[in-house]
C-alpha positions in Angstrom: -67.6 -45.6 118.6 -70.2 -43.3 118.7 -67.5 -39.9 119.6 -64.9 -39.7 117.0 -61.8 -37.6 118.1 -60.1 -35.2 115.1 -56.1 -35.3 115.0 -55.2 -31.8 115.9 -54.3 -31.1 112.7 -58.4 -31.3 111.8 -59.5 -29.1 114.7 -57.5 -26.4 113.6 -59.1 -26.4 110.2 -62.5 -26.0 111.6 -64.0 -22.4 112.6 -65.3 -22.1 116.4 -68.9 -21.6 116.1 -69.4 -17.8 115.2 -66.5 -17.1 113.5 -65.1 -17.0 110.4 -62.7 -20.0 108.9 -59.3 -19.2 108.8 -58.3 -19.3 105.0 -55.8 -17.9 103.7 -57.2 -14.4 102.2 -56.1 -13.9 98.5 -55.8 -9.8 98.8 -53.9 -9.6 95.5 -56.5 -7.9 92.9 -55.0 -7.9 89.5 -54.2 -4.7 88.0 -56.6 -3.7 85.0 -54.7 -2.4 82.0 -56.1 0.6 80.2 -57.3 -1.1 76.6 -55.1 0.1 73.8 -56.5 2.5 71.4 -55.7 1.1 68.0 -55.2 3.5 65.6 -56.0 3.1 61.9 -53.8 5.0 59.6 -55.2 7.0 56.0 -54.6 4.5 54.1 -56.9 2.1 56.0 -59.4 4.6 57.1 -60.1 5.5 53.6 -61.8 2.8 52.3 -64.2 2.4 55.3 -64.7 6.4 54.6 -66.1 5.4 51.7 -68.2 2.3 52.0 -69.8 4.3 55.0 -70.7 7.5 52.6 -71.9 5.3 49.7 -74.3 3.7 52.9 -75.0 6.8 53.7 -76.1 8.3 49.7 -78.1 5.1 49.7 -80.2 5.9 52.5 -79.3 3.7 55.5 -80.7 0.8 53.9 -81.7 -2.0 56.7 -80.3 -5.5 56.1 -84.1 -6.6 54.8 -84.0 -3.3 52.3 -81.0 -4.9 51.0 -81.8 -8.3 50.4 -85.1 -7.0 48.7 -83.1 -5.3 45.8 -80.1 -6.9 45.6 -81.1 -10.5 46.9 -79.8 -12.8 48.9 -76.8 -12.9 47.5 -76.2 -9.2 47.5 -74.0 -8.9 50.3 -71.3 -10.9 48.4 -70.6 -8.6 45.5 -68.7 -5.5 46.0 -70.6 -1.8 44.6 -69.0 -2.3 41.2 -70.6 -5.3 40.4 -74.0 -4.2 42.5 -73.6 -1.5 40.0 -73.0 -3.8 37.1 -76.0 -5.8 37.8 -78.4 -3.1 37.3 -78.6 -1.0 41.0 -75.8 1.4 41.5 -75.9 3.4 44.9 -77.3 6.8 43.4 -81.0 4.9 42.6 -81.3 2.3 45.1 -84.2 4.1 47.3 -86.1 4.3 43.4 -85.2 0.4 42.7 -86.5 -0.2 46.6 -89.8 1.9 45.7 -90.0 0.3 42.6 -89.8 -3.3 44.0 -92.8 -3.0 46.3 
């Protein structure tokens, strides 16, 4: 009973010592399609450009500086609302110096 014989299909599945298994290889490679660049219209780019301009005008503040001047809820306001609250973009650096 110690010697168990394998049926012929099991013997075919086992590789000979020192040889690789005879599993079917998957040689099909996926073709990588190039990513499509999404171009934005002039209408979409205008507000983005304006936001970047205002960010540069404010001296490119860090998140900590922004919270220091406008408070923890300042990011929820738009630029006009922040200006009405007391600090506009042109005077951000002055307000920051006053807070320190």
